[in-house]
N, C-alpha and C positions, 0 to 999 in steps of 0.2 A: 527628452525627459527633463524634468526639473532637477535642480541640484538638491541633494539630500544632506541632512545634517549628520555630522560624525557621531559615532558612539552607539553602543548597543544597550538598550534598556531592557531590564527584566521586569515584567509586570505580572501581577497575580490576580488582579480583579478585572471583571468585565468593564466596569465603569472607567477604569484607568486606560484600558486598551482602546475603548471607544473614543475617549477624549484624545488620545494620541493620534489615532487614525483621522479623526475629524479635523484636528489641527493641521495635519499634513495635506488632507484633501482641500482645505481652505486655501492652500498655496498652489493648488492645481496638480498635486502629485497623484500618480496611480499606485495601486496597492496590490501586492501579491501575497498570498498565504500558502505556507507549506505546513500542513498538519503532520505531526509526528507523535510517537509515544516515547521519544528519547532513545537512549542507547545508540547514539548516532554513529553511522559508519559512512564510508565513501559513497554509498548509494544515496543516502539522505543528503549528503553534501552536494551531490550532483543536482539534486532537485533545487537546492538553495542557489547554486550557481545559475541555474536556468532562470529561477525567479529574479535573481539580481539583474540578468540580461533583459528581462521583459518589463520590469516595473521600477518605479522610483523608490518605493518603500516596500521592504520585505519583512513580513511577520512570520515567525516560525512558532508554532504551538508545540509545547511538550506536555503531554497529558496522557497518563496511562489510564485508559478509559475502561472502568469496570464493566460497563454494559456489554462490551464485546468479548468478554471472557466467560466461558462456560464454567459450571461447578467443578469440573475436574481438570481445568486448564491452569496455566501458570501465572495467574495474576500476581501473587505475592513473590513468585520467583522471577518474574520478568525483570531484566536488568535495568538498573537505574544508575545513570552516570551523569547526573545533572551538571556538576561543575565543569567536567570535561566537555560536555555538550555545549554549554554556554561559551566556553573559551573558543571552541571550534567555530561556532556561529559568529562570534565577534570578529574572528579572523577573516570571515567572508563578508563582513560589512552588513550583517543583518541589523535592521533598525530596532526590532522589538522581539523579545522572546516572551511569549505568553505562557505562563506556567501556573495555571489555576489549581486549587485544591478540588477534591471531589465535592465538597459542600458548596463551593462557588459555582461549579457547573451544574450540580443537581441539588438545589436547595430542598427539594421534596424527598430527597433520598435517591440512590442510584436506581431503584426499581419502583419509584412512586410517582413518576411524572409522565407527560406525553412523550411518545416515541414515534419514530418513523418505521413503517413496515416495508421491508425490501421487496415484497412481492414474490412471485413464483421462482424467478431466477435466484433469488436470495436463499432459497431452500435447496438448491442444487450444489454439487461439488463441495466447495468449502462450507457452504451452508448446511449440507447434509451431514458433514463430519463435525461441524461446530454449530449446532442449532442456536439460533438467535444472534449469532455473531454479526451478521450483516445488518440486522435491525439496530443493534447497538452502535455499529460503525456509522451507519447513515444518520442516526440520531445525533451523535457528537459532531459529525461533519456539518450537518444542517445548523446546529447551534454555533459552530465556529464561523460559518458563513454569515449568520445573523449578527454575530458579535463583531467580527473584523470587517464585514462588508467589503470583501476584496473584489477587485476587477477580475482577477484570475486566481486559480489555485493550481498547484503543481503536485502531481502524483507520479509514482513509479510504475512502470509496466510490469515489474515482478508481481505485483498484486493486481493481476489483470481483471479478475472478477470484481474486485473493489472499484477499479477505475470504471468498468462498465456500469456498475450500479450507481456510482456517484454521478456519472454523466447522464444516466437515465433519470435520476432524481432531479437534477438541474433542469432537464427538459420538462419532466412531468409536473414539477412544482413551480415552473416559470421563475427560477432563481437567476438573477442577473450576474452570473459568474461564468467565466470561460475556464474550461478544464484543459490544462496542458499536461501531456504525458511524456515522461523521459524514459528512454530505453533502460532496460535492466543493466545494472553495473555488476561486473563479474570479477572474480579473482583470475589471475593468469591461467589457471588450469580450468577455468570455466564455471566454477561453482558460483551461483548467484549470491551476492552479499545479503546477509540477513542478520538482524540482531540476535537471532537464536543460534547462529553458527558458533557463538562462544560457548555454548553448552557441549559442543562436540569434543571428545577426546581425539588424540592423533589418529587412531585406527578408524574411529567414526568419521572423522573429517575426510579420510581417504574414501571410505565407503560411500559418503554422501555424493561423490562424483557420479554415482549411477543415475542421479536425476538428470544431469545434463547429458550423460551418455545416452539415456533413453530418448531424449529430444533429438539428439543427432541421428540416432537410428531411425526415428520416425521421419525426420526430414529426408534421409537418404531413400526411404521407401515411398515418399509422397507421390512419386510418379506412377506408382502401381495402384493408387486409390486408397480410400479411407480404411478399408478392412486390413489391407496389408500393412499400412502405416501403423494402425493400432497393434497389430500382432507383433511387429518388430519392436515397437516401443516397449510393450509389456515384456517381451522376451529378454530385453536388455537387463531386467532385474535379476533374472536367473535365480541362483541360489546364494545371493549375497547374505552372509551372516549378519544378523542384527539389523537388517533392512526389511521393512514391511511396506509394500505398496498399498496406498490408500485408494487412489483413483488415477486413471490415465484415460483421457477423453479428448476427442477432437470436436471443436465447436465452430459454428459460424460466428465470426466476430460481430456481425450486425445484430444477431438475436441472442447469442450465447446459448443456443440450443445445440445438441449433438447433431452432427451432419449425417445424412444418409449415405449409403454406399454409392449413389449416383452423383454425389456432390463433386463439383470441380471448381477450382478457384482458390482464393486465399482463405486459409483456415487458421485456427489457433489451437495449439496442442497444450493441454493443461495436465500437470502431474503433481501429485502430493504423495509423500512417503514418510514413514517414521524411520529415523536412524537412531537406534536405541529408543530412548523416550522422547527424542526431539523430533518434532514434526516440521518438515520443510516443504516448500512449494516452489515450482518453477513453471515456465511456459515459453513457447516459441511460436512464431508464425511460420507456416509452411505453405507452399503452393502445390495444390493437389492437381496433377495433370490428367 
């Protein structure tokens, strides 16, 4: 890899980021992009570290994308910790933090321009619970790919359906970007890191462990087939006060469609639940024997 210049720049316009990337590319540098909405935690920082290993130049975007929030979701409440985020990224040697405003990203307005349609998988699971979410997510990711023109982009496995849909978009639209996936980062007790975890009170934080407990129960039952796996995973929720299961499903990682009872091989278990008013997701691979 080529030598990179020291210092982290914060840029707010598309033109400035394009000029920065073009200048580094002229020196032969490779570019990695890590798209985020800020409120960074160790899970995000693991993506940045992986990007730093793979490319000469690392660009991290911080943009709370209004297109992927529904009318009853937490756009205004979504945590914003910009100064702390930038300090953490500078400590990891990020070259540029791209922090555009909504008007910069959507000059025709957040609902007035061209968008990407996620297709039928985008209407399942997370998409069923959050209609339009994946259209908004893919739209902003496609824009970020066009703006930063990265060689690779790094995403976290915790958002498994997102990774699947981004990877499919890259193939379907012939985008010259390699998608790198980093395993889910967890707390010592197993809870997947999420920006929304900070909404949880102490009792809710303890109750949230049911998500990972359900995945462990499913994995333990995987040898008995999909039906038993599903039953054990759902049963783990029991009568937890303040916890409401949204979905628990087993999918084929190649198609993201639910597996049949005769399925054997590597599968992906997806779970989503409300803990109080906070919606959390998790997933795990299992080998169905």
